[in-house]
C-alpha positions, 0 to 999 in steps of 0.5 A: 816264882815272883815273876811268874806270879806277876805274869799270872796276875797281869793275865788275870787283869787282862782277861777281866778287862776283856770281859768288862769290855765285852760286857757292854755291847748291844746290836740291833737288826731288823728281822722283818718289816713292811715293804710298803706303807700308805701315806699318813691318814690316821695316827696309827698304824699302817706299817710294822718292823720286828727288831732283834736285839742282842745285848750283854752288860746291862739289864737296862736297854733303850730301843726305838725306830726313828726317821733318818731325815728328821732324827725323830722317833716314830709315832706308834706302839710296841707290840707283844705278839708272838714271836716277841719275847715276854718282857718283864717291864717296858715303858715307851716315851711320848704322851700315852706311850705312843712313841717308838722309843722304849725303855726295857728292863730285862732283869738279865745282864745278857740275852736276846730281845724280839720287839715289834713296833707298829707305826704310821707312814709319813706325809710324803710318798717315796722312799722312807729311810728309817733307823732301828736304834738300840743302846745300853743304859744306866739305872736311870735309863740314861743311854751309854753312848758308846754302845749305840747300835743302828740298823737302817732300812727303807719302806716305800710310802705310797698314795695309790693303793693296790687293790686285788679282787679275787673272784671266780672266772665266770663272775664279773664285778662292777667298780663304780659302775663299769664292769671289771673282769670277768674273774680276778682283777687288780686296780690302783685306788687313791688312799682315802677315797671311797668306792662301790663294788657291785657284786652278783648274788647269783651266777648261773652256769647252766639250768642245773648249776650255779654259783651263789655269793656267800661273802665279799670283803677284805680290809675296808669292805665287807658283806655277808650274804643273809641266810637264804639270799640265794633265792634272790637275784641281781647284785649287792652294792658294797662300799669301800674306804681305801686305807691301804693295799688290800685283798678283796675276795668274792667267795661263792659256793657251788649249788646244784639243782635237785629235782623230784620226778612225779610219783603217785604219792606225796614225796617230800624233798627237804632242805637240811634242818633249820632250812626253809619250808621243805614242801617243794618239788625241786630245790637248789642244794649247796655242793657237799650237803644232803638232799633229804627225801621221804614218801608214804609207807608201803604198801598202799591200796590202789585207788578205786575198786581194785583197792577194795579188792586188795590191790596194792601199790608197792614202793620199789625204791629210790632211783637217783639219776636212773640208778637204784639207791635203796628202798627205805621210806626215808633217804639222805642223798649226798649232793655232788652234782645235779640230781633227778630223784625218782620214787618208783612204785609198782602195782600188785594185783595178786589179791584181786587176781586171786579173788577174781580167779576163785570167783570165776572158778566158782561161777563156772563150777556152779554153771556146770553143776546146774547144766549137768543136772538139767541134762541127766537122763536118769532123772524123770519128771512126775 
């Protein structure tokens, strides 16, 4: 029994020693990072790396990113955006905490942290070798060197930025004078340089269809078309200061011509509410909007003597591209292509014809009566 007790005690001590060894471990991995970054022009920030830290044995952890060639920790900042964990207490080294070396008090002896760092690129081009570093620490955040774990990764530093310009196939933009495109294109521009894009405000497809610029921009350049600038022509110049790889987009909206055929009465073709003055026979409408039309009430008297006799003009209805829509005085018509809208009327001569017929019959009857009396042989003259 005594030997068995000693064996059990030895096993317990061995298991405790294993737990104590297992308790002081930490590992760091780079979950995601920038593949490219521009050379340093500003203090912060053009690159990022998201780290995953798995630890046991201490709630005091030191985490950072350093340059492999210099051994210095990078200038940057700690990001807390999703999916980074909510950290109870964190302080980073350097003046104003702008160094990517941070002390983390997790208040848990084991767990997983997701830390994101933003930082500035190097002063040179080429491969930039970096190291993500994590280690456990004592209560004063003195590193426990035996727990240091390193994960290496490489970012390409460049001084020529790739600028991608997305534009409709029919649109040609100009960059510093010469035309590019038509359509989308890519250029390489020096980091820190300044350039000007000339962007067409209107690109006509044909007499009834056109593209109208609504927005042009991206990182380092932006232009928003003012309200109703679609009535303008020419191009707009947009300045760009190149900071890094970027995507620029020339966003155009499709517009169609909506025309109103002549009508004997006033017909109004209006923009949607809050638009420009509506009193125009035709307008350009953005695809997906509505053209609003209305006319006078029906019926209306025919001009001239026929109107005095009760002649009327009656509204037959709205016809869109030759097809009947409805006979309401007011209508909203969806714009999905070019439209020709006609308000059709017809003349109603029912009352004038009736009056004329009655009058004609009365005149004929009177004439016959008078003629009959004049020829009656039974009547004698005294």
